[in-house]
C-alpha positions, -999 to +999 in steps of 0.1 A: -379+284+848-390+256+826-416+278+810-390+305+803-367+279+787-395+265+766-404+300+755-368+308+746-364+276+726-397+283+707-385+318+699-353+305+685-371+280+663-395+307+650-366+330+642-348+302+624-379+292+603-392+327+595-362+349+599-349+344+563-313+346+575-303+316+553-316+331+520-293+329+489-296+345+455-289+320+427-274+328+393-290+303+369-279+298+332-304+311+307-323+288+284-300+297+255-271+283+276-290+251+283-305+242+250-284+232+221-251+241+236-222+216+240-215+210+276-227+228+306-261+213+310-266+185+284-302+179+293-304+147+315-277+126+299-256+130+331-224+131+312-196+145+333-185+181+324-155+201+333-160+235+348-154+252+314-183+232+298-166+207+276-176+171+279-150+152+300-142+127+273-130+156+252-107+168+280-090+135+285-081+128+249-049+148+256-034+122+280-043+094+256-025+111+228+004+120+251+008+084+262+013+074+225+023+038+224+030+036+261+002+020+282-022+046+296-020+045+334-052+056+352-057+059+390-091+063+407-092+073+444-125+068+462-142+086+490-141+073+525-134+100+551-108+089+576-104+056+557-084+076+532-055+066+555-056+032+539-050+045+504-022+068+516-004+039+533-009+017+502+005+042+478+035+050+500+041+013+505+044+008+468+074+032+467+091+011+493+091-021+473+123-035+459+107-033+425+083-004+427+057-004+399+050+025+375+035+051+398+034+080+372-003+082+363-016+098+331-051+104+346-060+107+383-095+112+397-106+117+433-138+120+453-141+133+488-111+120+508-098+108+474-099+144+463-076+153+491-052+125+480-054+131+443-030+161+440-002+141+457-009+110+437-009+130+405+025+146+413+041+111+417+060+089+441+081+117+456+049+130+473+036+098+487+054+101+519+039+135+523+005+120+517+010+094+544+022+121+568-009+141+560-032+113+573-008+102+601-012+135+619-049+142+613-074+145+641-110+158+641-098+192+653-077+195+621-108+191+600-137+208+618-151+221+650-187+215+661-210+245+661-228+255+693-265+247+694-280+282+691-259+290+660-271+257+643-305+273+637-290+298+613-261+277+599-256+258+567-238+229+586-233+212+619-196+219+619-171+247+609-144+235+585-120+264+590-092+241+603-094+220+571-091+252+550-060+262+570-045+228+566-050+229+528-035+263+526-004+250+543+001+219+521-014+230+487+008+260+479+017+280+448+047+257+443+024+227+443+000+241+417+029+251+396+039+215+394+003+205+387+002+230+358+034+216+343+020+181+344-011+193+328+009+210+300+026+176+294-008+161+286-016+145+320-050+152+337-062+155+373-099+156+379-118+162+412-155+155+414-181+176+432-219+177+431-236+210+423-266+211+446-284+236+425-285+214+394-279+181+410-251+174+384-218+157+389-191+182+380-156+173+370-130+199+378-100+199+356-075+208+383-046+213+359-066+238+340-073+257+373-036+255+382-026+271+349-035+304+364-003+301+385-013+329+408-030+335+442-065+336+426-059+302+410-047+289+443-078+300+461-100+285+434-080+252+439-086+254+476-123+261+471-128+231+449-110+208+474-132+222+502-163+216+481-152+181+473-147+175+511-180+190+521-201+162+535-236+176+532-251+188+565-219+180+584-198+206+565-210+237+546-213+236+508-190+259+489-200+285+463-178+282+433-180+301+400-179+285+366-177+297+331-203+281+309-197+269+273-211+303+261-189+323+284-216+331+309-207+333+346-225+309+368-222+301+405-231+267+420-233+254+455-209+224+457-206+195+481-189+161+483-191+142+450-197+110+470-233+122+471-235+106+436-203+086+431-179+072+456-158+059+427-155+088+402-156+070+369-191+073+356-191+076+318-158+091+317-139+068+293-167+054+272-161+079+243-124+073+244-129+041+225-120+055+191-090+074+205-076+044+223-081+021+194-066+045+169-032+040+183-014+017+158+002-005+168-016-008+201+006-006+232+006-032+259-027-031+278-037+002+294-041+000+332-070+011+354-063+010+391-089+017+417-081+023+454-113+021+475-108+038+508-133+015+524-149-019+522-173-034+497-199-056+513-213-048+548-213-082+564-237-093+591-247-069+618-276-073+642-295-041+639-315-029+669-352-021+663-348+017+669-348+045+644-312+056+650-295+022+643-320+016+615-311+049+599-274+042+603-277+008+587-298+021+559-273+048+551-244+023+553-262+000+529-268+029+505-231+040+505-220+004+501-242+000+470-229+032+456-193+020+460-201-014+445-219+001+416-191+025+409-165-002+409-186-023+386-191+006+362-154+011+361-148-026+355-172-027+326-155+003+310-121-014+314-136-045+299-149-025+269-116-007+264-095-039+270-077-024+299-061-042+328-084-038+358-069-037+393-088-031+426-074-025+461-098-021+490-098-025+528-099-062+536-131-078+549-115-088+582-107-051+591-135-036+613-143+000+603-174+021+607-184+034+572-202+064+589-173+074+612-166+112+610-143+116+640-110+111+623-096+088+650-058+089+649-054+053+661-077+039+635-060+059+607-026+047+618-038+011+617-052+016+582-019+032+570+000+001+583-025-023+567-022-004+533+016-006+535+015-042+544-006-051+513+016-030+491+047-049+502+033-084+495+046-104+466+026-103+444+006-073+452-029-087+460-049-067+435-083-080+427-088-083+389-125-082+390-151-065+412-167-084+441-202-098+438-202-095+400-196-130+387-221-127+358-205-096+344-170-110+348-181-141+328-194-119+300-163-098+300-141-129+298-162-142+269-157-109+250-120-109+257-117-143+240-134-132+208 
């Protein structure tokens, strides 16, 4: 019996390795598209692009112009899986204050779980209760189902995200993208980040531009992008999404969670807005950059067992933590250069969470929602005005601000 089982397992492995069932035909841009063209593949500069090829800083001049002499209000929503419940609770808590702050954002960006939050955040305070409800009722079965072992050998992921797709189809409707389209036409911008596995590039999806289609095809594209933005590599399958290059060429990339590169989606994004921002005369009150980190920054002490599994988990946690810290610092330096008010909200250090948790535990998410609302209702709101562990950069920025 054991010999038969061993033979069966070996046969499965051979079929998986040599069967070629996982092959894929790629459509790659031609050299004429890559060289000398504005946008789609700007060599290795790693500037963010929209799906239509223009550099992101060109796409976000519209909200700066639309803001006019009003302060520009920017919201950045990080990745974090089930910890997105914290951001949902915090945003909805802000609406329950006696003196709710300005929650109409000119620019919203989202990565991973932040990508799922971003549409509601973009549409404004009337949708924050819906955002909280979205996380309150989530469970793992609403996101994915694990694949059976034999099928893993031919699969592109460990789990099937069909439940998440159904959930998105229920909450992101034609009515929702119509509202996104109207906001886009008013000059506001909503960006979702994914990573194109074929090129390795970070891609910025201009969701208002997608929503302008105002039809079922545009809605399906909207869903595809959100699915790609939520596709944690290996756990969930990547999503094939078509682009139009700067030269009008059709291209199809394989997209996954943007957190693979940036947990906080703000890489170079506003550096080239300097002239546009400073051209406003007279200058408005300080523009605002708010970051909600759906997680913690700083791991704290943890005695790691000398076994490859806990070592691997701790290594990955450390890498993700560094990505988050670096992203927040990048955003802070941009805010410093643009003389914007910087505000950071993150899960407090005394809250115990597992940065690698993928089970979407309902009790944990409810706790995070309540903690987010609790912080939102404090007086004053306990925003951090500088990133953690960055005293040297804060000192330099303070010196520049006094010049």
